C-alpha positions as CSV (number, residue, x, y, z in Angstrom):
1,M,135.0,-210.4,-66.4
2,L,136.8,-208.2,-68.9
3,Q,139.2,-209.1,-71.6
4,Y,142.3,-207.1,-71.9
5,P,142.1,-205.0,-74.7
6,D,144.4,-205.6,-77.8
7,L,147.0,-203.0,-77.1
8,N,150.3,-203.2,-78.8
9,P,153.1,-202.2,-76.7
10,I,154.8,-200.7,-79.7
11,A,153.1,-197.3,-80.5
12,F,154.8,-196.9,-83.8
13,T,157.8,-197.9,-86.0
14,I,160.3,-195.4,-87.4
15,P,161.0,-196.9,-90.9
16,I,164.9,-196.2,-90.9
17,G,167.1,-198.9,-91.7
18,P,168.2,-201.6,-91.5
19,I,171.7,-200.0,-91.3
20,S,174.8,-202.4,-91.1
21,L,177.6,-200.9,-89.0
22,G,180.2,-203.6,-89.1
23,D,178.9,-206.9,-87.3
24,M,176.0,-204.7,-85.9
25,T,172.6,-204.0,-87.8
26,I,170.4,-201.2,-86.3
27,G,166.8,-200.1,-87.4
28,P,164.1,-199.9,-88.0
29,F,163.3,-198.4,-84.7
30,N,160.2,-199.3,-82.5
31,V,159.0,-196.5,-80.1
32,H,157.3,-198.2,-77.2
33,W,154.3,-197.0,-75.2
34,Y,156.3,-197.2,-72.0
35,G,158.9,-194.8,-73.4
36,I,156.1,-192.4,-74.4
37,M,154.9,-192.5,-71.0
38,Y,158.2,-191.5,-69.5
39,L,158.2,-188.7,-71.9
40,L,154.9,-187.5,-70.9
41,A,155.8,-187.8,-67.1
42,F,158.6,-185.5,-67.6
43,A,156.7,-182.9,-69.8
44,S,154.0,-182.9,-67.1
45,A,156.6,-182.3,-64.4
46,W,158.1,-179.4,-66.6
47,L,154.7,-177.9,-67.1
48,I,153.6,-178.0,-63.4
49,S,157.2,-176.9,-62.3
50,M,156.8,-173.8,-64.7
51,H,153.3,-173.1,-63.3
52,R,154.7,-173.2,-59.5
53,A,157.8,-171.2,-60.6
54,K,155.4,-168.2,-61.1
55,A,154.7,-167.9,-57.5
56,P,156.2,-164.9,-55.7
57,A,159.4,-166.0,-54.0
58,A,159.2,-169.4,-55.4
59,T,162.0,-171.7,-54.4
60,V,162.8,-172.5,-58.1
61,N,162.5,-169.7,-60.6
62,K,161.5,-170.4,-64.3
63,S,165.1,-170.2,-65.4
64,Q,166.0,-173.1,-63.1
65,V,163.3,-175.3,-64.2
66,E,165.2,-177.1,-66.9
67,N,168.0,-178.0,-64.7
68,L,165.5,-179.4,-62.1
69,I,163.9,-181.7,-64.5
70,T,167.2,-182.7,-65.7
71,Y,168.6,-183.5,-62.2
72,G,165.2,-185.4,-61.4
73,A,165.1,-187.5,-64.7
74,F,168.8,-188.9,-63.8
75,G,167.7,-189.4,-60.3
76,V,164.5,-191.3,-61.3
77,I,166.2,-193.5,-64.0
78,L,169.5,-194.3,-62.1
79,G,167.7,-194.7,-58.7
80,G,164.7,-196.7,-60.2
81,R,167.1,-199.2,-61.6
82,F,169.3,-199.5,-58.7
83,G,166.5,-199.7,-56.4
84,Y,164.9,-202.5,-58.5
85,V,168.0,-204.7,-58.5
86,M,168.7,-204.1,-54.9
87,F,165.2,-204.5,-53.4
88,Y,163.7,-206.9,-55.8
89,N,166.3,-209.0,-57.5
90,F,169.4,-208.7,-55.3
91,E,170.3,-212.5,-56.0
92,E,170.4,-212.0,-59.6
93,F,172.6,-209.2,-59.2
94,L,175.0,-211.3,-57.2
95,R,175.1,-214.0,-59.9
96,D,175.4,-211.3,-62.6
97,P,176.6,-207.8,-61.4
98,L,176.7,-206.4,-64.9
99,W,172.9,-206.9,-65.1
100,L,172.7,-203.7,-63.0
101,F,173.6,-201.7,-66.3
102,R,171.3,-203.8,-68.7
103,V,168.4,-201.3,-68.4
104,W,167.1,-202.4,-71.8
105,E,166.1,-205.7,-70.0
106,G,163.5,-203.7,-67.9
107,G,163.1,-203.3,-64.2
108,M,162.4,-200.0,-62.3
109,S,161.3,-199.5,-58.8
110,F,159.5,-196.4,-57.5
111,H,161.3,-196.5,-54.1
112,G,164.7,-196.7,-55.7
113,G,163.5,-193.8,-57.9
114,L,162.4,-191.7,-54.7
115,I,165.9,-192.3,-53.4
116,G,167.6,-191.3,-56.7
117,V,165.5,-188.2,-56.8
118,I,166.3,-187.3,-53.2
119,M,170.0,-187.6,-53.8
120,A,169.9,-185.5,-57.0
121,M,167.7,-182.9,-55.3
122,I,170.5,-182.8,-52.4
123,I,173.1,-181.9,-55.0
124,Y,170.6,-179.5,-57.0
125,S,169.7,-177.5,-53.8
126,Y,173.5,-176.9,-53.1
127,R,173.9,-175.8,-56.8
128,I,171.1,-173.1,-56.4
129,N,171.9,-172.4,-52.6
130,R,168.2,-173.3,-51.7
131,S,167.1,-175.4,-48.5
132,F,167.0,-179.1,-49.4
133,V,163.5,-179.4,-47.6
134,S,162.1,-176.4,-49.4
135,V,163.3,-177.8,-52.9
136,M,161.7,-181.1,-52.1
137,D,158.5,-179.4,-51.1
138,F,158.6,-177.6,-54.7
139,V,159.2,-181.1,-56.2
140,A,156.5,-183.1,-54.5
141,P,153.3,-182.0,-56.4
142,I,155.2,-182.5,-59.8
143,V,155.7,-186.2,-59.1
144,P,152.4,-188.1,-59.0
145,L,151.3,-187.4,-62.6
146,G,154.5,-189.1,-63.8
147,L,153.6,-192.0,-61.6
148,G,150.2,-192.3,-63.2
149,F,151.6,-192.2,-66.7
150,G,154.1,-194.8,-65.7
151,R,151.4,-197.2,-64.4
152,L,149.5,-196.7,-67.5
153,G,152.7,-197.9,-69.4
154,N,152.7,-201.0,-67.0
155,F,149.1,-201.7,-68.1
156,I,149.9,-201.3,-71.7
157,G,152.7,-203.4,-71.3
158,Q,150.9,-206.2,-69.4
159,E,153.3,-206.2,-66.4
160,L,152.6,-205.6,-62.7
161,W,149.2,-207.1,-62.8
162,G,146.7,-208.0,-60.0
163,R,145.8,-211.0,-58.0
164,V,143.1,-213.4,-59.2
165,S,139.7,-212.0,-58.5
166,D,136.0,-212.3,-59.2
167,V,135.0,-208.8,-59.1
168,P,132.9,-207.7,-62.2
169,W,135.7,-205.7,-63.8
170,A,138.3,-208.2,-63.3
171,M,140.5,-208.7,-66.3
172,V,142.2,-211.4,-68.3
173,F,145.7,-210.5,-69.0
174,P,147.1,-212.8,-72.0
175,K,150.5,-212.5,-70.6
176,A,149.7,-213.5,-67.1
177,L,150.2,-217.1,-66.0
178,P,148.5,-219.3,-65.2
179,E,146.6,-218.3,-68.3
180,G,142.8,-217.3,-68.7
181,L,142.3,-216.1,-64.9
182,A,140.7,-212.7,-64.4
183,R,142.7,-210.5,-62.1
184,H,142.4,-207.1,-60.6
185,P,143.8,-204.3,-63.2
186,S,146.1,-203.0,-60.3
187,Q,148.0,-200.9,-62.7
188,L,145.0,-198.9,-63.1
189,Y,144.0,-198.5,-59.5
190,Q,147.7,-197.2,-59.0
191,A,147.5,-194.8,-61.9
192,F,144.5,-193.4,-60.2
193,L,145.3,-193.3,-56.6
194,E,149.0,-192.5,-56.9
195,G,148.8,-190.6,-59.7
196,L,145.6,-188.5,-60.3
197,V,144.2,-188.6,-56.6
198,L,147.6,-187.8,-55.0
199,F,148.1,-185.1,-57.6
200,V,145.0,-183.4,-56.7
201,V,145.4,-183.6,-53.1
202,V,149.2,-182.5,-52.8
203,F,148.7,-179.7,-55.5
204,W,145.8,-178.3,-53.7
205,F,147.7,-178.5,-50.4
206,S,150.6,-176.8,-51.9
207,A,148.6,-174.0,-53.4
208,K,149.0,-171.9,-50.1
209,P,152.0,-171.4,-48.0
210,R,152.8,-174.3,-45.7
211,P,155.4,-174.9,-43.2
212,R,158.7,-176.1,-44.7
213,G,158.5,-180.0,-45.0
214,A,154.5,-180.4,-44.8
215,V,154.2,-180.7,-48.6
216,S,156.8,-183.4,-48.8
217,G,155.3,-185.1,-45.7
218,L,151.7,-185.1,-47.1
219,F,153.2,-186.7,-50.3
220,L,155.1,-189.4,-48.6
221,I,152.1,-190.3,-46.5
222,G,149.6,-190.2,-49.3
223,Y,151.7,-192.5,-51.6
224,S,152.5,-195.0,-48.9
225,I,149.0,-195.3,-47.9
226,F,147.9,-195.8,-51.7
227,R,150.6,-198.3,-52.5
228,F,150.2,-200.1,-49.3
229,G,146.5,-200.5,-49.8
230,V,146.9,-201.6,-53.6
231,E,149.4,-204.2,-52.7
232,F,146.7,-206.3,-51.2
233,V,145.2,-206.8,-54.8
234,R,148.5,-206.8,-56.8
235,E,150.2,-210.1,-57.6
236,P,153.3,-210.2,-55.4
237,D,156.6,-209.9,-57.2
238,L,157.7,-213.4,-58.4
239,G,160.5,-215.0,-56.2
240,V,160.1,-212.2,-53.7
241,A,158.9,-213.7,-50.5
242,L,156.6,-212.2,-48.0
243,I,157.7,-210.9,-44.7
244,A,155.3,-210.7,-41.8
245,G,152.6,-211.1,-44.3
246,M,153.7,-208.0,-46.2
247,T,154.9,-207.6,-49.9
248,R,158.3,-206.0,-50.5
249,G,156.2,-203.0,-51.7
250,Q,154.4,-202.8,-48.4
251,L,157.6,-203.1,-46.3
252,L,159.4,-200.1,-48.3
253,C,156.2,-198.1,-47.7
254,V,156.5,-198.2,-43.7
255,P,159.6,-196.4,-43.5
256,M,158.1,-193.9,-46.2
257,F,155.1,-193.4,-44.0
258,L,156.9,-192.8,-40.8
259,L,159.1,-190.4,-42.5
260,G,156.2,-188.4,-43.8
261,A,154.6,-188.5,-40.5
262,G,157.8,-187.1,-38.9
263,L,158.1,-184.4,-41.4
264,L,154.5,-183.4,-40.7
265,V,155.0,-183.2,-37.0
266,W,158.3,-181.3,-37.5
267,A,156.7,-178.9,-39.7
268,Y,153.8,-178.0,-37.9
269,V,155.2,-178.3,-34.2
270,F,159.3,-177.7,-34.2
271,A,159.9,-175.8,-37.3
272,P,160.3,-172.2,-37.0
273,K,157.0,-170.3,-37.8
274,S,158.8,-168.2,-40.4
275,A,159.9,-171.1,-42.4
276,K,157.2,-171.4,-44.8
277,N,157.2,-172.3,-48.6
278,P,155.2,-169.9,-50.8
């Protein structure tokens, strides 16, 4: 088995302060790796968007990319927090509704973030007078690398670890309870599959004109398959009961897979032949 490397979740400290503001004291400021991973996620999304915007007749042009990333960032953060509270900790929300707004206490959900991005892109596509499905096809390839960075943040922060295992690469996470047990480094599995592999597949697929909805459909299918599989070796969320033997993450992947499959069928069978994304 492997021992978790001695990684400090705080990347560096900005030595400003302490500064007294009445009854409150602020500073010095700790910059966490998790926050840096979010910045890398948004930076990668911007770079890939700028590259895709170079294509002739691209759905989003270069001058629109900045707003696209801004809308997407708000969707990810607001939707991710809302989804985490509603999907995984609804009882806590009922006990303390204001907990929804205490984002500094942690807790984000990919499926909630996806819903948030969809809502943001509905508004954004209306603002730029483009087809919503075409905008989502443009967005789909820029998402996976951000997911990968997020999972690396989970690994550094020692959260969302895997189930107990005796595979040679199983790792002992000091924060995991019970202590001293080797576990699957499931965060790294997800970073590789949902981040790198999914990016390569969806980006390659989107490099040529495809029927409208096909790129989005492939992303939904790919993510749901990878996430569903990794959930078998990921420690179930504390206090969230299995339903029909499936974790909450697996249950949320089922409608995601069906939606992706439906989009692919619609794209290749029912959509007008002229409706292709560049």
